[in-house]
C-alpha positions in Angstrom: 0.0 0.0 0.0 2.7 2.5 1.0 4.6 1.9 -2.3 1.6 2.7 -4.3 0.9 5.9 -2.4 4.4 7.3 -3.1 3.6 7.5 -6.8 1.1 10.3 -6.2 3.5 13.1 -5.1 1.5 13.8 -2.0 2.2 16.4 0.7 4.9 15.4 3.1 4.6 14.5 6.8 1.1 14.8 8.2 -0.5 15.0 4.7 0.9 11.5 3.8 -0.4 9.9 7.0 -3.9 11.5 6.6 -4.1 10.6 2.9 -3.1 7.0 3.6 -5.9 6.7 6.2 -8.4 8.2 3.8 -7.6 5.8 0.9 -7.5 2.8 3.2 -10.9 3.7 4.6 -12.3 4.0 1.1 -10.9 0.7 0.1 -12.4 -1.0 3.2 -15.8 0.5 2.5 -15.7 -0.7 -1.1 -15.9 -4.4 0.1 -13.0 -5.4 -2.1 -14.6 -4.0 -5.2 -12.5 -1.7 -7.4 -12.6 0.2 -10.7 -10.4 -0.8 -13.6 -7.2 1.3 -13.9 -6.6 1.7 -17.6 -6.7 5.4 -18.5 -3.6 7.5 -19.5 -3.2 11.2 -19.2 -4.2 11.6 -22.9 -7.5 9.8 -22.1 -8.2 12.2 -19.2 -7.7 15.3 -21.4 -10.0 13.8 -24.1 -12.6 13.0 -21.4 -12.5 16.6 -20.3 -12.7 18.0 -23.8 -15.7 15.7 -24.5 -17.4 17.0 -21.4 -16.8 20.7 -22.2 -17.2 20.4 -26.0 -14.8 22.3 -28.3 -17.8 23.5 -30.3 -19.6 25.0 -27.3 -18.5 28.5 -28.4 -20.5 28.1 -31.6 -23.8 27.5 -29.9 -23.1 30.2 -27.2 -21.7 32.8 -29.6 -24.9 34.9 -30.0 -25.8 35.3 -26.4 -22.2 35.9 -25.1 -21.4 38.4 -27.9 -24.7 40.3 -27.2 -24.2 40.4 -23.4 -20.5 41.4 -23.7 -21.4 44.1 -26.3 -19.1 42.6 -28.9 -16.3 41.7 -26.5 -16.9 38.0 -26.3 -13.1 37.2 -26.8 -12.3 39.2 -23.7 -15.1 37.4 -21.8 -13.6 34.1 -22.7 -10.1 35.2 -21.6 -11.5 36.5 -18.4 -13.6 33.4 -17.8 -10.5 31.2 -18.4 -8.3 33.2 -16.0 -11.1 33.0 -13.4 -11.4 29.2 -13.7 -7.7 28.7 -13.6 -7.7 29.4 -9.8 -10.3 26.6 -9.2 -8.6 24.3 -11.7 -5.4 24.7 -9.6 -7.4 23.8 -6.5 -8.8 20.6 -8.0 -5.3 19.7 -9.0 -4.0 20.1 -5.5 -6.9 18.1 -4.0 -6.6 15.2 -6.4 -2.9 15.0 -5.4 -4.0 14.6 -1.7 -6.9 12.2 -2.4 -6.5 10.3 -5.7 -9.8 8.4 -5.5 -13.2 8.5 -7.0 -15.8 10.9 -5.6 -14.1 14.2 -6.5 -15.7 17.2 -4.7 -17.6 15.0 -2.3 -14.4 13.1 -1.3 -12.3 16.2 -0.9 -14.8 18.0 1.4 -15.6 14.8 3.2 -11.9 14.2 4.1 -10.5 17.7 4.2 -13.4 19.4 6.0 -16.0 17.1 7.7 -18.2 14.2 6.6 -21.4 16.3 6.8 -19.8 19.1 4.8 -18.7 16.5 2.3 -22.2 15.3 1.8 -23.5 18.9 1.3 -20.7 19.6 -1.2 -21.4 16.3 -3.0 -25.1 17.0 -3.0 -24.6 20.4 -4.6 -22.2 19.0 -7.2 -24.7 16.2 -7.9 -27.1 18.8 -9.1 -24.5 19.8 -11.8 -23.8 16.2 -12.9 -27.4 15.2 -12.6 -28.7 17.9 -14.9 -25.9 18.1 -17.6 -27.1 14.8 -19.2 -30.6 16.3 -19.3 -29.3 19.5 -20.8 -27.3 17.8 -23.5 -30.0 15.2 -24.3 -32.4 18.1 -24.8 -30.1 20.3 -26.9 -29.0 17.4 -29.1 -32.6 16.1 -29.5 -33.8 19.6 -30.4 -31.2 19.9 -33.2 -31.8 16.4 -34.4 -35.6 17.0 -34.5 -34.9 20.1 -36.6 -33.1 17.9 -39.1 -35.6 15.0 -39.0 -38.9 16.4 -37.7 -40.7 13.1 -38.2 -39.1 11.8 -35.0 -40.3 13.7 -32.0 -37.9 15.2 -29.4 -38.7 12.5 -26.8 -37.9 9.9 -29.5 -34.5 11.5 -30.1 -33.8 11.6 -26.4 -34.3 7.9 -26.2 -32.1 7.3 -29.3 -29.3 9.2 -27.6 -29.8 8.1 -24.0 -30.0 4.3 -24.3 -26.7 3.7 -26.3 -24.9 6.2 -24.0 -25.9 4.2 -20.9 -24.9 0.9 -22.6 -21.5 2.3 -23.5 -20.9 3.5 -20.0 -21.9 0.2 -18.5 -19.7 -2.0 -20.6 -16.6 -0.2 -19.5 -14.6 3.0 -19.3 -12.3 1.8 -22.2 -15.1 1.7 -24.7 -16.5 5.0 -23.4 -13.1 6.6 -23.9 -12.7 5.3 -27.4 -16.2 6.6 -28.4 -15.5 9.9 -26.7 -12.2 10.2 -28.6 -14.1 9.8 -31.9 -16.7 12.4 -30.9 -14.0 14.9 -29.8 -12.1 14.4 -33.0 -15.3 15.2 -35.0 -15.7 18.4 -32.9 -12.0 19.4 -33.5 -12.5 18.9 -37.2 -15.6 21.1 -37.1 -13.6 23.9 -35.3 -10.7 23.6 -37.9 -13.2 23.6 -40.8 -14.8 26.8 -39.5 -11.4 28.5 -38.8 -10.1 27.6 -42.3 -13.3 28.7 -44.1 -13.7 31.8 -42.0 -10.0 32.8 -42.5 -10.2 32.2 -46.3 -13.4 34.3 -46.6 -11.8 37.1 -44.5 -8.5 37.1 -46.5 -10.2 36.9 -49.9 -12.8 39.6 -49.1 -12.7 43.1 -47.8 -12.1 42.2 -44.1 -8.9 42.1 -42.2 -7.7 39.0 -40.4 -5.7 41.0 -37.8 -8.5 43.1 -36.3 -8.0 44.5 -32.9 -11.6 45.7 -32.7 -12.7 42.1 -32.6 -11.0 42.0 -29.2 -11.4 45.6 -27.9 -13.6 48.3 -29.3 -13.4 51.6 -27.3 -16.8 52.7 -28.6 -18.7 49.8 -27.1 -16.4 48.6 -24.3 -17.9 48.2 -20.8 -16.2 46.3 -18.1 -19.6 45.3 -16.7 -20.6 43.9 -20.0 -17.4 41.9 -20.3 -17.9 40.5 -16.8 -21.5 39.7 -17.7 -20.3 37.7 -20.7 -17.6 36.0 -18.6 -20.4 34.8 -16.2 -22.0 33.0 -19.1 -18.7 31.8 -20.4 -17.9 30.0 -17.2 -20.8 27.7 -17.7 -18.9 26.4 -20.8 -15.9 25.6 -18.5 -18.0 23.5 -16.1 -16.8 20.0 -16.7 -13.0 20.1 -16.3 -13.5 19.0 -12.7 -15.1 15.7 -13.9 -11.6 14.5 -14.8 -10.9 14.0 -11.1 -13.8 11.5 -10.8 -11.7 9.1 -12.8 -8.8 9.1 -10.4 -9.3 5.4 -9.6 -9.4 4.5 -13.3 -6.1 6.0 -14.4 -2.5 4.8 -14.2 -1.1 8.3 -13.6 -0.5 10.1 -10.3 -2.5 12.9 -8.8 -0.1 15.6 -10.0 -0.6 14.5 -13.6 -4.3 14.5 -13.2 -3.9 18.1 -12.2 -1.9 18.7 -15.3 -4.6 17.1 -17.4 -7.1 19.5 -16.0 -4.9 22.5 -16.9 -4.2 21.2 -20.4 -7.9 20.7 -21.0 -8.7 24.2 -20.0 -5.9 25.7 -22.1 -6.8 23.6 -25.2 -10.5 24.4 -24.8 -9.8 28.1 -24.5 -7.8 28.1 -27.7 -10.8 26.6 -29.5 -13.2 29.0 -27.9 -11.2 32.1 -28.6 -10.3 31.1 -32.2 -13.9 30.5 -33.1 -15.2 33.6 -31.3 -12.6 36.0 -32.7 -13.2 35.0 -36.3 -17.0 35.0 -35.8 -16.9 38.6 -34.4 -14.9 39.8 -37.4 -17.5 38.3 -39.7 -20.4 39.7 -37.7 -19.0 43.2 -37.8 -21.2 44.7 -35.1 -22.9 43.0 -32.2 -26.0 45.1 -32.8 -26.5 43.1 -36.0 -27.6 40.1 -33.9 -31.4 39.7 -34.2 -31.7 36.3 -32.6 -28.8 35.1 -30.3 -29.8 31.5 -30.9 -29.2 31.7 -34.7 -26.4 34.3 -34.7 -23.6 31.8 -35.4 -25.6 29.9 -38.0 -26.0 33.2 -39.9 -22.2 33.6 -39.8 -21.9 30.0 -41.2 -24.3 30.8 -44.0 -22.2 33.8 -45.0 -18.9 31.9 -45.3 -19.9 28.3 -46.3 -23.5 27.9 -47.2 -25.7 24.9 -46.4 -23.1 22.2 -46.3 -21.0 23.8 -43.5 -24.2 24.6 -41.6 -25.4 21.0 -41.7 -22.0 19.7 -40.7 -21.7 22.0 -37.7 -25.3 21.2 -36.7 -24.4 17.4 -36.8 -21.3 18.2 -34.8 -23.2 20.1 -32.1 -25.4 17.0 -31.8 -22.3 14.9 -31.4 -21.0 17.3 -28.8 -24.2 16.7 -26.8 -23.6 13.0 -27.0 -20.0 13.3 -25.9 -20.9 15.6 -23.0 -23.7 13.3 -21.9 -21.4 10.3 -22.1 -18.8 12.0 -19.9 -21.2 13.6 -17.4 -23.1 10.4 -16.8 -19.8 8.6 -16.2 -18.7 11.4 -13.8 -22.0 11.4 -11.9 -22.0 7.7 -11.4 -18.5 7.9 -9.8 -19.6 10.7 -7.5 -22.5 8.6 -6.3 -20.0 5.7 -5.9 -17.9 7.7 -3.6 -20.9 8.8 -1.5 -22.3 5.2 -1.5 -19.0 3.8 -0.2 -19.3 6.1 2.8 -22.9 5.0 3.3 -24.2 8.6 3.3 -26.5 7.3 0.6 -27.6 3.6 0.6 -24.3 1.7 0.3 -25.6 -1.6 -1.1 -27.1 0.1 -4.2 -24.7 3.0 -4.9 -21.4 1.3 -4.1 -22.1 -1.8 -6.3 -19.5 -2.4 -9.1 -20.3 -4.9 -11.8 -18.0 -7.8 -11.4 -17.3 -8.2 -15.1 -17.4 -4.7 -16.5 -15.9 -3.0 -13.4 -18.4 -0.1 -13.6 -21.0 1.3 -11.1 -23.9 -0.1 -13.2 -26.7 0.9 -10.7 -25.6 4.5 -10.7 -25.3 4.6 -14.5 -28.8 3.2 -15.0 -30.2 5.6 -12.4 -28.6 8.7 -14.0 -29.8 7.5 -17.4 -33.5 7.2 -16.3 -33.3 10.6 -14.5 -31.7 12.2 -17.5 -34.4 10.9 -19.9 -37.3 12.1 -17.6 -35.7 15.5 -17.1 -34.9 16.1 -20.8 -38.6 15.7 -21.8 -40.1 17.6 -19.0 -37.9 20.5 -17.7 -37.3 24.1 -18.9 -34.0 24.7 -20.7 -33.2 28.0 -19.0 -33.9 26.7 -15.5 -31.8 23.6 -16.1 -28.9 25.8 -17.4 -28.9 27.9 -14.2 -29.2 24.9 -12.0 -26.2 23.3 -13.7 -24.2 26.5 -13.0 -25.5 26.6 -9.4 -24.4 23.1 -8.5 -21.1 23.4 -10.3 -20.1 26.8 -8.8 -21.1 25.7 -5.3 -19.0 22.6 -5.6 -16.1 24.6 -6.9 -16.3 27.0 -4.0 -16.1 24.0 -1.6 -13.0 22.6 -3.3 -11.2 25.9 -2.9 -12.1 25.9 0.8 -10.7 22.3 1.0 -7.3 23.5 -0.3 -7.1 26.2 2.3 -8.1 23.9 5.2 -6.2 20.8 4.1 -2.9 22.4 3.2 -2.7 25.8 4.9 -4.5 25.1 8.2 -4.3 21.3 8.9 -1.0 20.4 7.4 0.7 23.8 8.1 1.9 24.3 4.6 2.8 28.0 4.9 3.0 29.0 1.2 0.4 31.7 1.5 0.1 32.2 -2.3 -0.4 28.5 -3.3 -2.6 27.4 -0.3 -4.5 30.6 0.7 -4.5 33.4 -1.8 -5.2 31.3 -5.0 -8.0 29.2 -3.5 -9.5 32.3 -1.8 -9.7 34.1 -5.2 -11.1 30.9 -6.8 -13.8 30.7 -4.1 -14.7 34.4 -4.3 -15.1 34.2 -8.1 -17.3 31.2 -7.9 -19.6 32.7 -5.3 -19.8 36.0 -7.1 -20.9 34.4 -10.3 -23.3 32.1 -8.4 -25.0 35.1 -6.9 -25.5 36.6 -10.3 -27.6 33.7 -11.6 -31.3 34.1 -12.2 -33.6 34.4 -9.1 -35.5 31.3 -10.2 -32.3 29.3 -10.6 -31.0 30.3 -7.2 -34.4 29.6 -5.6 -34.6 26.0 -7.0 -30.9 25.5 -6.2 -31.3 26.4 -2.6 -34.4 24.3 -2.3 -32.3 21.4 -3.6 -29.7 22.1 -1.0 -32.4 22.3 1.7 -33.6 18.8 0.7 -30.1 17.5 1.0 -29.7 19.1 4.5 -33.0 17.5 5.6 -32.0 14.1 4.2 -28.7 14.3 6.0 -30.3 15.4 9.3 -32.8 12.5 9.2 -30.2 9.9 8.2 -27.8 11.1 10.9 -30.5 10.8 13.6 -31.9 7.4 12.6 -29.1 5.5 10.8 -26.7 3.6 13.0 -24.3 3.2 10.2 -24.1 6.9 9.6 -23.5 7.6 13.3 -20.7 4.9 13.4 -19.1 6.3 10.3 -19.1 9.9 11.6 -17.6 8.7 15.0 -14.9 6.6 13.3 -13.8 9.4 10.9 -13.9 12.1 13.6 -11.8 9.8 15.8 -9.3 9.4 13.0 -9.1 13.2 12.6 -8.4 13.7 16.3 -5.7 11.0 16.3 
């Protein structure tokens, strides 16, 4: 056991002892069951790209450009910088706890079991709703191409194969995800090439500083407003940490995979947005934010490029649903192992496929029901609510685990950076719609009530809390 732990580049002294205890406890709770370790660093980056979708800037172009008053490039750069602080915190926590469960596990071990449940419950809202959102978006685009099949029919066409692929193993899911990510990258390259050719051959200028900063319409408030929307596109890089038990690389390389994913995605986002802004000319020309990018496509490439991009956006929804369903099932696995939700059901791993089959099926059923019954705007805000709340908890975990508990006195790495990350997440969360925040807080209230009732009446929960608190004292 000790030899394996040394491969993760963990903190010295107290940090190693505490992390050893944490991982040993998780392994005991799993009743000998384990996930299959087969993923490389490349697979983690592809997984993250699939979750975040390289073509997301295309579908979000209209609304972000309108809100930022033509400064969507700056909004993406600002959003990227803001998320770097939280990405750093995830990297530090996966070094300390390289196990499945992600946000839940970090808060459970670094703060308190009850806080861990609340953090996991909040993040579950993010992972629970992303499949719904992606099913709904992909089904809507597919229905526009083939109206004879209703939206609910397309939802089933997407959801059933995705569940099947996730059940039969992470290797198959990774290969499919790689193909889908490749299709999205090709779509981005195709747009960049066609757009650049159109600009160069026409009366426009490829190097256009006004596409980045236009003094006549610039407003710092508008740029920040655009960045708040942009950050929704970055939700998903954290899902890489849920695969910590299915990779052969150490925690420090998982952190690098998160960073690489964010950087690569930002290059895609900025490239697409910069060229689209040049082609658009003026943000006031946007009549309908939902169709703004497709109007740009019609200008430079006609029907074929529009159709291909539409198909790729559908594929991006499949890739995102595939990754988010996988991530949510691992989050539930971590919570089930600790018996904060029924252990027998949620911690079960299929003996042949080595995947949490019960969790995958549950997430699939919930995703299908939600996709055909919920409002798109509310779902989007709730995804952001759950993700940002979970991100804030992870930043707090870094401060408590490294700076306070393990006395790591690098004030920049273990206090200032996570403090900035936490502040950014809470600021953006507070800026969400009133309805989104209301439903989000109701969800958290349900979680608190569930935890209180379970703590009072469940002997297993009382024993677990007593054991872990005893370990923390020792």
